[in-house]
PDB file of N, CA, C and O in Angstrom:
ATOM      1  N   MET A   1       0.781  -0.854  -0.104  1.00  0.00           N
ATOM      2  CA  MET A   1      -0.146  -0.375  -0.225  1.00  0.00           C
ATOM      3  C   MET A   1       1.039   1.013  -0.017  1.00  0.00           C
ATOM      4  O   MET A   1       2.077   0.817   0.615  1.00  0.00           O
ATOM      5  N   GLN A   2       0.680   2.574  -0.711  1.00  0.00           N
ATOM      6  CA  GLN A   2       1.422   3.566  -1.022  1.00  0.00           C
ATOM      7  C   GLN A   2       0.191   4.657  -0.439  1.00  0.00           C
ATOM      8  O   GLN A   2      -1.035   4.569  -0.516  1.00  0.00           O
ATOM      9  N   THR A   3       1.131   5.782   0.213  1.00  0.00           N
ATOM     10  CA  THR A   3       0.524   6.721   0.448  1.00  0.00           C
ATOM     11  C   THR A   3       1.011   7.710   0.196  1.00  0.00           C
ATOM     12  O   THR A   3       2.200   8.029   0.178  1.00  0.00           O
ATOM     13  N   LYS A   4      -0.226   8.479  -0.098  1.00  0.00           N
ATOM     14  CA  LYS A   4      -0.055  10.069  -0.265  1.00  0.00           C
ATOM     15  C   LYS A   4      -0.942  11.333   0.343  1.00  0.00           C
ATOM     16  O   LYS A   4      -2.164  11.473   0.397  1.00  0.00           O
ATOM     17  N   ASP A   5      -0.066  12.038   0.698  1.00  0.00           N
ATOM     18  CA  ASP A   5      -0.364  13.713   1.490  1.00  0.00           C
ATOM     19  C   ASP A   5      -1.248  14.747   0.752  1.00  0.00           C
ATOM     20  O   ASP A   5      -1.005  14.729  -0.454  1.00  0.00           O
ATOM     21  N   TYR A   6      -2.127  15.575   1.078  1.00  0.00           N
ATOM     22  CA  TYR A   6      -2.112  16.468  -0.015  1.00  0.00           C
ATOM     23  C   TYR A   6      -2.975  17.269   1.314  1.00  0.00           C
ATOM     24  O   TYR A   6      -3.750  16.690   2.074  1.00  0.00           O
ATOM     25  N   SER A   7      -2.500  19.223   1.380  1.00  0.00           N
ATOM     26  CA  SER A   7      -3.104  19.737   2.601  1.00  0.00           C
ATOM     27  C   SER A   7      -4.717  20.493   1.595  1.00  0.00           C
ATOM     28  O   SER A   7      -5.150  20.561   0.444  1.00  0.00           O
ATOM     29  N   ARG A   8      -5.086  20.924   3.038  1.00  0.00           N
ATOM     30  CA  ARG A   8      -5.853  21.258   2.188  1.00  0.00           C
ATOM     31  C   ARG A   8      -6.251  23.120   1.357  1.00  0.00           C
ATOM     32  O   ARG A   8      -7.168  23.703   0.779  1.00  0.00           O
ATOM     33  N   GLU A   9      -4.470  23.426   1.962  1.00  0.00           N
ATOM     34  CA  GLU A   9      -3.767  24.324   0.367  1.00  0.00           C
ATOM     35  C   GLU A   9      -4.054  23.970  -1.087  1.00  0.00           C
ATOM     36  O   GLU A   9      -3.961  24.820  -1.972  1.00  0.00           O
ATOM     37  N   ASP A  10      -4.472  22.454  -1.373  1.00  0.00           N
ATOM     38  CA  ASP A  10      -4.709  21.492  -2.273  1.00  0.00           C
ATOM     39  C   ASP A  10      -5.378  21.846  -2.913  1.00  0.00           C
ATOM     40  O   ASP A  10      -5.336  22.049  -4.127  1.00  0.00           O
ATOM     41  N   LEU A  11      -6.281  22.006  -2.019  1.00  0.00           N
ATOM     42  CA  LEU A  11      -7.784  21.638  -3.025  1.00  0.00           C
ATOM     43  C   LEU A  11      -8.330  22.803  -3.801  1.00  0.00           C
ATOM     44  O   LEU A  11      -7.654  23.828  -3.882  1.00  0.00           O
ATOM     45  N   GLN A  12      -9.703  22.702  -4.476  1.00  0.00           N
ATOM     46  CA  GLN A  12      -9.349  23.815  -5.196  1.00  0.00           C
ATOM     47  C   GLN A  12     -11.278  24.675  -4.952  1.00  0.00           C
ATOM     48  O   GLN A  12     -12.232  24.178  -5.552  1.00  0.00           O
ATOM     49  N   TYR A  13     -11.425  25.687  -4.195  1.00  0.00           N
ATOM     50  CA  TYR A  13     -12.676  25.831  -3.843  1.00  0.00           C
ATOM     51  C   TYR A  13     -13.180  26.353  -5.087  1.00  0.00           C
ATOM     52  O   TYR A  13     -12.750  26.938  -6.081  1.00  0.00           O
ATOM     53  N   HIS A  14     -15.163  25.538  -4.253  1.00  0.00           N
ATOM     54  CA  HIS A  14     -16.602  26.339  -5.953  1.00  0.00           C
ATOM     55  C   HIS A  14     -17.283  27.013  -5.332  1.00  0.00           C
ATOM     56  O   HIS A  14     -17.802  26.457  -4.364  1.00  0.00           O
ATOM     57  N   GLN A  15     -17.584  28.329  -5.531  1.00  0.00           N
ATOM     58  CA  GLN A  15     -18.070  29.428  -5.031  1.00  0.00           C
ATOM     59  C   GLN A  15     -20.210  28.736  -4.960  1.00  0.00           C
ATOM     60  O   GLN A  15     -21.132  28.723  -4.144  1.00  0.00           O
ATOM     61  N   SER A  16     -19.852  28.152  -6.899  1.00  0.00           N
ATOM     62  CA  SER A  16     -21.312  28.115  -6.634  1.00  0.00           C
ATOM     63  C   SER A  16     -21.621  26.820  -6.443  1.00  0.00           C
ATOM     64  O   SER A  16     -22.779  26.547  -6.759  1.00  0.00           O
ATOM     65  N   GLU A  17     -20.598  25.423  -5.794  1.00  0.00           N
ATOM     66  CA  GLU A  17     -21.531  24.239  -5.491  1.00  0.00           C
ATOM     67  C   GLU A  17     -21.563  24.443  -4.153  1.00  0.00           C
ATOM     68  O   GLU A  17     -22.388  23.814  -3.490  1.00  0.00           O
ATOM     69  N   ASN A  18     -20.322  25.715  -3.280  1.00  0.00           N
ATOM     70  CA  ASN A  18     -20.269  25.380  -1.977  1.00  0.00           C
ATOM     71  C   ASN A  18     -19.661  24.174  -1.471  1.00  0.00           C
ATOM     72  O   ASN A  18     -20.131  23.332  -0.706  1.00  0.00           O
ATOM     73  N   ASN A  19     -18.108  24.263  -2.242  1.00  0.00           N
ATOM     74  CA  ASN A  19     -16.808  22.577  -2.197  1.00  0.00           C
ATOM     75  C   ASN A  19     -16.264  22.938  -2.768  1.00  0.00           C
ATOM     76  O   ASN A  19     -16.229  23.897  -3.539  1.00  0.00           O
ATOM     77  N   TYR A  20     -15.242  21.557  -2.230  1.00  0.00           N
ATOM     78  CA  TYR A  20     -13.895  21.290  -2.061  1.00  0.00           C
ATOM     79  C   TYR A  20     -13.429  20.400  -2.993  1.00  0.00           C
ATOM     80  O   TYR A  20     -14.153  19.416  -3.149  1.00  0.00           O
ATOM     81  N   THR A  21     -12.297  20.462  -3.752  1.00  0.00           N
ATOM     82  CA  THR A  21     -12.403  19.449  -4.911  1.00  0.00           C
ATOM     83  C   THR A  21     -10.740  19.797  -4.744  1.00  0.00           C
ATOM     84  O   THR A  21     -10.096  20.843  -4.662  1.00  0.00           O
ATOM     85  N   LEU A  22     -10.255  17.734  -4.736  1.00  0.00           N
ATOM     86  CA  LEU A  22      -8.793  17.702  -5.349  1.00  0.00           C
ATOM     87  C   LEU A  22      -9.196  16.081  -6.350  1.00  0.00           C
ATOM     88  O   LEU A  22      -9.699  14.994  -6.063  1.00  0.00           O
ATOM     89  N   SER A  23      -8.631  16.731  -7.619  1.00  0.00           N
ATOM     90  CA  SER A  23      -8.387  16.124  -8.698  1.00  0.00           C
ATOM     91  C   SER A  23      -7.091  15.295  -8.486  1.00  0.00           C
ATOM     92  O   SER A  23      -6.127  15.682  -7.825  1.00  0.00           O
ATOM     93  N   ILE A  24      -7.207  13.937  -9.224  1.00  0.00           N
ATOM     94  CA  ILE A  24      -6.251  13.318  -9.261  1.00  0.00           C
ATOM     95  C   ILE A  24      -5.954  12.767 -10.276  1.00  0.00           C
ATOM     96  O   ILE A  24      -6.745  12.188 -11.021  1.00  0.00           O
ATOM     97  N   PRO A  25      -4.751  12.882 -10.434  1.00  0.00           N
ATOM     98  CA  PRO A  25      -4.792  11.972 -12.781  1.00  0.00           C
ATOM     99  C   PRO A  25      -4.593  10.557 -12.050  1.00  0.00           C
ATOM    100  O   PRO A  25      -3.856  10.163 -11.147  1.00  0.00           O
ATOM    101  N   LYS A  26      -6.040   9.702 -13.216  1.00  0.00           N
ATOM    102  CA  LYS A  26      -5.925   8.791 -12.507  1.00  0.00           C
ATOM    103  C   LYS A  26      -5.127   7.360 -13.457  1.00  0.00           C
ATOM    104  O   LYS A  26      -5.245   6.179 -13.132  1.00  0.00           O
ATOM    105  N   LYS A  27      -4.304   7.901 -14.704  1.00  0.00           N
ATOM    106  CA  LYS A  27      -3.236   6.893 -14.966  1.00  0.00           C
ATOM    107  C   LYS A  27      -3.585   5.590 -14.813  1.00  0.00           C
ATOM    108  O   LYS A  27      -4.201   5.169 -15.793  1.00  0.00           O
ATOM    109  N   PHE A  28      -3.366   4.539 -13.667  1.00  0.00           N
ATOM    110  CA  PHE A  28      -3.592   3.381 -13.748  1.00  0.00           C
ATOM    111  C   PHE A  28      -4.448   3.203 -12.209  1.00  0.00           C
ATOM    112  O   PHE A  28      -3.909   2.602 -11.279  1.00  0.00           O
ATOM    113  N   LEU A  29      -5.512   3.661 -12.112  1.00  0.00           N
ATOM    114  CA  LEU A  29      -6.236   3.591 -10.738  1.00  0.00           C
ATOM    115  C   LEU A  29      -7.495   3.793 -11.250  1.00  0.00           C
ATOM    116  O   LEU A  29      -7.852   4.353 -12.286  1.00  0.00           O
ATOM    117  N   SER A  30      -8.146   3.230 -10.334  1.00  0.00           N
ATOM    118  CA  SER A  30      -9.933   4.335 -10.308  1.00  0.00           C
ATOM    119  C   SER A  30      -9.977   4.245  -8.590  1.00  0.00           C
ATOM    120  O   SER A  30      -9.199   3.794  -7.749  1.00  0.00           O
ATOM    121  N   ALA A  31     -11.693   5.115  -8.522  1.00  0.00           N
ATOM    122  CA  ALA A  31     -11.348   5.419  -7.394  1.00  0.00           C
ATOM    123  C   ALA A  31     -11.613   4.347  -6.673  1.00  0.00           C
ATOM    124  O   ALA A  31     -11.566   4.782  -5.522  1.00  0.00           O
ATOM    125  N   LYS A  32     -11.969   2.740  -6.593  1.00  0.00           N
ATOM    126  CA  LYS A  32     -12.487   1.723  -6.075  1.00  0.00           C
ATOM    127  C   LYS A  32     -10.558   1.214  -5.280  1.00  0.00           C
ATOM    128  O   LYS A  32     -10.513   0.195  -4.591  1.00  0.00           O
ATOM    129  N   ASP A  33      -9.253   2.015  -5.505  1.00  0.00           N
ATOM    130  CA  ASP A  33      -7.836   1.858  -5.150  1.00  0.00           C
ATOM    131  C   ASP A  33      -7.793   2.469  -4.475  1.00  0.00           C
ATOM    132  O   ASP A  33      -7.140   2.018  -3.535  1.00  0.00           O
ATOM    133  N   LEU A  34      -8.046   3.142  -4.362  1.00  0.00           N
ATOM    134  CA  LEU A  34      -8.670   4.310  -3.004  1.00  0.00           C
ATOM    135  C   LEU A  34      -9.692   4.377  -2.112  1.00  0.00           C
ATOM    136  O   LEU A  34     -10.909   4.191  -2.083  1.00  0.00           O
ATOM    137  N   LYS A  35      -8.136   4.947  -0.858  1.00  0.00           N
ATOM    138  CA  LYS A  35      -9.263   4.943   0.501  1.00  0.00           C
ATOM    139  C   LYS A  35      -8.789   6.416   0.912  1.00  0.00           C
ATOM    140  O   LYS A  35      -7.605   6.613   0.638  1.00  0.00           O
ATOM    141  N   VAL A  36      -9.474   7.528   1.529  1.00  0.00           N
ATOM    142  CA  VAL A  36      -9.301   9.123   1.906  1.00  0.00           C
ATOM    143  C   VAL A  36      -9.899   8.365   2.758  1.00  0.00           C
ATOM    144  O   VAL A  36     -10.696   7.435   2.882  1.00  0.00           O
ATOM    145  N   LEU A  37      -8.805   9.556   3.647  1.00  0.00           N
ATOM    146  CA  LEU A  37      -8.562  10.233   5.290  1.00  0.00           C
ATOM    147  C   LEU A  37      -8.912  11.223   5.368  1.00  0.00           C
ATOM    148  O   LEU A  37      -9.386  11.933   4.482  1.00  0.00           O
ATOM    149  N   LYS A  38      -8.700  11.495   6.696  1.00  0.00           N
ATOM    150  CA  LYS A  38      -8.653  13.046   7.023  1.00  0.00           C
ATOM    151  C   LYS A  38      -7.338  12.931   7.587  1.00  0.00           C
ATOM    152  O   LYS A  38      -6.484  12.070   7.374  1.00  0.00           O
ATOM    153  N   LYS A  39      -7.306  14.025   8.407  1.00  0.00           N
ATOM    154  CA  LYS A  39      -5.689  14.478   8.877  1.00  0.00           C
ATOM    155  C   LYS A  39      -6.607  14.854  10.513  1.00  0.00           C
ATOM    156  O   LYS A  39      -7.485  15.679  10.260  1.00  0.00           O
ATOM    157  N   ASN A  40      -6.606  14.556  11.667  1.00  0.00           N
ATOM    158  CA  ASN A  40      -7.293  15.019  12.672  1.00  0.00           C
ATOM    159  C   ASN A  40      -6.172  15.968  13.018  1.00  0.00           C
ATOM    160  O   ASN A  40      -5.046  16.205  12.581  1.00  0.00           O
ATOM    161  N   HIS A  41      -7.013  16.449  14.066  1.00  0.00           N
ATOM    162  CA  HIS A  41      -6.295  17.488  15.197  1.00  0.00           C
ATOM    163  C   HIS A  41      -4.871  17.338  15.677  1.00  0.00           C
ATOM    164  O   HIS A  41      -3.899  18.091  15.724  1.00  0.00           O
ATOM    165  N   ASP A  42      -5.091  16.185  15.990  1.00  0.00           N
ATOM    166  CA  ASP A  42      -3.644  14.950  16.888  1.00  0.00           C
ATOM    167  C   ASP A  42      -3.021  14.536  16.449  1.00  0.00           C
ATOM    168  O   ASP A  42      -2.345  13.708  17.060  1.00  0.00           O
ATOM    169  N   GLY A  43      -2.750  14.812  14.945  1.00  0.00           N
ATOM    170  CA  GLY A  43      -1.721  13.683  13.475  1.00  0.00           C
ATOM    171  C   GLY A  43      -2.697  12.543  12.807  1.00  0.00           C
ATOM    172  O   GLY A  43      -2.869  12.250  11.624  1.00  0.00           O
ATOM    173  N   SER A  44      -3.233  12.046  13.930  1.00  0.00           N
ATOM    174  CA  SER A  44      -3.466  10.741  13.406  1.00  0.00           C
ATOM    175  C   SER A  44      -4.758  10.473  12.203  1.00  0.00           C
ATOM    176  O   SER A  44      -5.477  11.427  12.501  1.00  0.00           O
ATOM    177  N   PHE A  45      -5.205  10.039  11.487  1.00  0.00           N
ATOM    178  CA  PHE A  45      -6.145   9.729  10.684  1.00  0.00           C
ATOM    179  C   PHE A  45      -7.117   8.673  10.866  1.00  0.00           C
ATOM    180  O   PHE A  45      -6.987   7.614  11.479  1.00  0.00           O
ATOM    181  N   SER A  46      -8.307   9.221  10.112  1.00  0.00           N
ATOM    182  CA  SER A  46      -9.511   8.794  10.384  1.00  0.00           C
ATOM    183  C   SER A  46     -10.653   8.961   8.596  1.00  0.00           C
ATOM    184  O   SER A  46     -10.682   9.916   7.820  1.00  0.00           O
ATOM    185  N   ASP A  47     -11.141   8.103   8.544  1.00  0.00           N
ATOM    186  CA  ASP A  47     -12.331   7.426   7.515  1.00  0.00           C
ATOM    187  C   ASP A  47     -12.535   9.662   7.297  1.00  0.00           C
ATOM    188  O   ASP A  47     -12.756  10.582   8.086  1.00  0.00           O
ATOM    189  N   ALA A  48     -12.326   9.571   6.022  1.00  0.00           N
ATOM    190  CA  ALA A  48     -12.649  11.261   5.163  1.00  0.00           C
ATOM    191  C   ALA A  48     -14.030  10.930   5.153  1.00  0.00           C
ATOM    192  O   ALA A  48     -14.421   9.763   5.145  1.00  0.00           O
ATOM    193  N   ASP A  49     -15.036  12.255   5.154  1.00  0.00           N
ATOM    194  CA  ASP A  49     -16.943  11.756   4.551  1.00  0.00           C
ATOM    195  C   ASP A  49     -16.676  13.037   3.525  1.00  0.00           C
ATOM    196  O   ASP A  49     -16.977  14.224   3.656  1.00  0.00           O
ATOM    197  N   VAL A  50     -15.992  12.332   2.451  1.00  0.00           N
ATOM    198  CA  VAL A  50     -16.377  12.927   1.357  1.00  0.00           C
ATOM    199  C   VAL A  50     -16.664  12.128   0.295  1.00  0.00           C
ATOM    200  O   VAL A  50     -16.506  10.915   0.431  1.00  0.00           O
ATOM    201  N   THR A  51     -17.120  12.646  -0.911  1.00  0.00           N
ATOM    202  CA  THR A  51     -16.778  12.045  -2.665  1.00  0.00           C
ATOM    203  C   THR A  51     -16.178  11.474  -3.099  1.00  0.00           C
ATOM    204  O   THR A  51     -14.972  11.716  -3.038  1.00  0.00           O
ATOM    205  N   VAL A  52     -16.643  10.417  -3.770  1.00  0.00           N
ATOM    206  CA  VAL A  52     -15.516  10.413  -4.704  1.00  0.00           C
ATOM    207  C   VAL A  52     -15.706   9.934  -5.950  1.00  0.00           C
ATOM    208  O   VAL A  52     -15.866   8.717  -5.850  1.00  0.00           O
ATOM    209  N   ARG A  53     -15.761  10.240  -6.938  1.00  0.00           N
ATOM    210  CA  ARG A  53     -15.724  10.298  -8.420  1.00  0.00           C
ATOM    211  C   ARG A  53     -15.214   9.604  -9.637  1.00  0.00           C
ATOM    212  O   ARG A  53     -13.988   9.705  -9.583  1.00  0.00           O
ATOM    213  N   ASP A  54     -15.484   9.093 -10.471  1.00  0.00           N
ATOM    214  CA  ASP A  54     -14.308   8.391 -11.197  1.00  0.00           C
ATOM    215  C   ASP A  54     -14.843   9.275 -12.030  1.00  0.00           C
ATOM    216  O   ASP A  54     -15.977   9.727 -11.874  1.00  0.00           O
ATOM    217  N   GLU A  55     -13.845   9.681 -13.254  1.00  0.00           N
ATOM    218  CA  GLU A  55     -13.795  11.078 -14.069  1.00  0.00           C
ATOM    219  C   GLU A  55     -13.214   9.897 -15.590  1.00  0.00           C
ATOM    220  O   GLU A  55     -13.075   8.679 -15.478  1.00  0.00           O
ATOM    221  N   GLU A  56     -13.032  10.501 -16.557  1.00  0.00           N
ATOM    222  CA  GLU A  56     -12.386   9.765 -17.685  1.00  0.00           C
ATOM    223  C   GLU A  56     -11.120   9.729 -17.312  1.00  0.00           C
ATOM    224  O   GLU A  56     -10.560   8.633 -17.297  1.00  0.00           O
ATOM    225  N   HIS A  57     -10.418  10.892 -16.939  1.00  0.00           N
ATOM    226  CA  HIS A  57      -8.818  10.737 -16.840  1.00  0.00           C
ATOM    227  C   HIS A  57      -8.566  11.191 -15.147  1.00  0.00           C
ATOM    228  O   HIS A  57      -7.497  11.538 -14.645  1.00  0.00           O
ATOM    229  N   ASN A  58      -9.344  11.119 -14.755  1.00  0.00           N
ATOM    230  CA  ASN A  58      -9.325  11.814 -13.336  1.00  0.00           C
ATOM    231  C   ASN A  58     -10.128  10.905 -12.094  1.00  0.00           C
ATOM    232  O   ASN A  58     -10.640   9.820 -12.372  1.00  0.00           O
ATOM    233  N   ILE A  59     -10.165  11.342 -11.026  1.00  0.00           N
ATOM    234  CA  ILE A  59     -10.408  11.135  -9.908  1.00  0.00           C
ATOM    235  C   ILE A  59     -10.619  11.825  -8.965  1.00  0.00           C
ATOM    236  O   ILE A  59      -9.657  12.127  -8.258  1.00  0.00           O
ATOM    237  N   LEU A  60     -12.150  12.382  -8.581  1.00  0.00           N
ATOM    238  CA  LEU A  60     -12.117  13.586  -8.199  1.00  0.00           C
ATOM    239  C   LEU A  60     -13.005  13.786  -6.770  1.00  0.00           C
ATOM    240  O   LEU A  60     -14.188  13.717  -6.435  1.00  0.00           O
ATOM    241  N   ILE A  61     -12.094  13.988  -6.328  1.00  0.00           N
ATOM    242  CA  ILE A  61     -12.491  13.734  -4.641  1.00  0.00           C
ATOM    243  C   ILE A  61     -13.264  15.287  -3.959  1.00  0.00           C
ATOM    244  O   ILE A  61     -12.540  16.282  -3.931  1.00  0.00           O
ATOM    245  N   ILE A  62     -14.390  15.379  -3.557  1.00  0.00           N
ATOM    246  CA  ILE A  62     -15.825  16.037  -3.508  1.00  0.00           C
ATOM    247  C   ILE A  62     -15.307  16.740  -1.294  1.00  0.00           C
ATOM    248  O   ILE A  62     -14.365  16.103  -0.822  1.00  0.00           O
ATOM    249  N   THR A  63     -15.610  17.284  -0.820  1.00  0.00           N
ATOM    250  CA  THR A  63     -15.676  17.563  -0.069  1.00  0.00           C
ATOM    251  C   THR A  63     -15.817  18.946   0.855  1.00  0.00           C
ATOM    252  O   THR A  63     -14.999  19.859   0.742  1.00  0.00           O
ATOM    253  N   THR A  64     -17.153  19.013   1.953  1.00  0.00           N
ATOM    254  CA  THR A  64     -17.912  20.154   1.819  1.00  0.00           C
ATOM    255  C   THR A  64     -16.653  21.054   2.521  1.00  0.00           C
ATOM    256  O   THR A  64     -16.815  22.275   2.528  1.00  0.00           O
ATOM    257  N   ILE A  65     -15.677  20.624   2.982  1.00  0.00           N
ATOM    258  CA  ILE A  65     -14.878  21.583   4.375  1.00  0.00           C
ATOM    259  C   ILE A  65     -13.470  21.712   3.931  1.00  0.00           C
ATOM    260  O   ILE A  65     -13.267  20.890   3.038  1.00  0.00           O
ATOM    261  N   PRO A  66     -12.580  22.310   4.158  1.00  0.00           N
ATOM    262  CA  PRO A  66     -11.062  22.365   3.605  1.00  0.00           C
ATOM    263  C   PRO A  66     -10.161  21.114   4.796  1.00  0.00           C
ATOM    264  O   PRO A  66     -10.040  21.101   6.021  1.00  0.00           O
ATOM    265  N   ILE A  67      -9.770  20.365   3.913  1.00  0.00           N
ATOM    266  CA  ILE A  67      -9.431  19.742   5.278  1.00  0.00           C
ATOM    267  C   ILE A  67      -8.015  18.784   3.956  1.00  0.00           C
ATOM    268  O   ILE A  67      -7.818  18.553   2.763  1.00  0.00           O
ATOM    269  N   ASP A  68      -7.255  18.511   5.734  1.00  0.00           N
ATOM    270  CA  ASP A  68      -5.963  17.954   4.880  1.00  0.00           C
ATOM    271  C   ASP A  68      -6.375  16.314   4.898  1.00  0.00           C
ATOM    272  O   ASP A  68      -7.080  15.722   5.715  1.00  0.00           O
ATOM    273  N   ILE A  69      -5.580  15.717   3.528  1.00  0.00           N
ATOM    274  CA  ILE A  69      -6.070  14.660   2.977  1.00  0.00           C
ATOM    275  C   ILE A  69      -5.387  13.384   2.696  1.00  0.00           C
ATOM    276  O   ILE A  69      -5.507  13.209   1.484  1.00  0.00           O
ATOM    277  N   ARG A  70      -4.603  12.220   3.321  1.00  0.00           N
ATOM    278  CA  ARG A  70      -4.051  11.619   2.899  1.00  0.00           C
ATOM    279  C   ARG A  70      -4.882  10.325   1.674  1.00  0.00           C
ATOM    280  O   ARG A  70      -5.928   9.731   1.938  1.00  0.00           O
ATOM    281  N   LEU A  71      -4.166  10.176   0.522  1.00  0.00           N
ATOM    282  CA  LEU A  71      -5.054   8.596   0.442  1.00  0.00           C
ATOM    283  C   LEU A  71      -3.884   7.019  -0.112  1.00  0.00           C
ATOM    284  O   LEU A  71      -3.019   6.707  -0.930  1.00  0.00           O
ATOM    285  N   GLU A  72      -4.454   6.631   0.713  1.00  0.00           N
ATOM    286  CA  GLU A  72      -3.991   5.357   0.579  1.00  0.00           C
ATOM    287  C   GLU A  72      -3.646   4.513  -0.976  1.00  0.00           C
ATOM    288  O   GLU A  72      -4.593   4.582  -1.759  1.00  0.00           O
ATOM    289  N   ILE A  73      -3.171   4.215  -1.177  1.00  0.00           N
ATOM    290  CA  ILE A  73      -3.593   3.480  -3.296  1.00  0.00           C
ATOM    291  C   ILE A  73      -3.475   1.824  -2.638  1.00  0.00           C
ATOM    292  O   ILE A  73      -2.384   1.315  -2.383  1.00  0.00           O
ATOM    293  N   LEU A  74      -4.752   1.141  -2.434  1.00  0.00           N
ATOM    294  CA  LEU A  74      -4.603  -0.172  -1.859  1.00  0.00           C
ATOM    295  C   LEU A  74      -3.838  -0.947  -3.053  1.00  0.00           C
ATOM    296  O   LEU A  74      -3.784  -0.331  -4.118  1.00  0.00           O
ATOM    297  N   ASP A  75      -3.313  -2.065  -3.009  1.00  0.00           N
ATOM    298  CA  ASP A  75      -2.740  -2.946  -4.149  1.00  0.00           C
ATOM    299  C   ASP A  75      -3.491  -3.835  -4.310  1.00  0.00           C
ATOM    300  O   ASP A  75      -3.264  -4.687  -5.169  1.00  0.00           O
TER     301      ASP A  75
END
């Protein structure tokens, strides 16, 4: 398993939809290959309440609040 961290500054805010998104190039991944975790105040990680959308060339992660994200890429 591999991990990749993203900070809340990496998220794009969409005012019209009132949400934040992170777009990840798909390459050889699909949404089912990912587990999305949020970073807690104490530095630990827990399951994130996000929507993961499988698009043609990207995986789109959508959240209503800006959070630090860790992606776990499952083998």
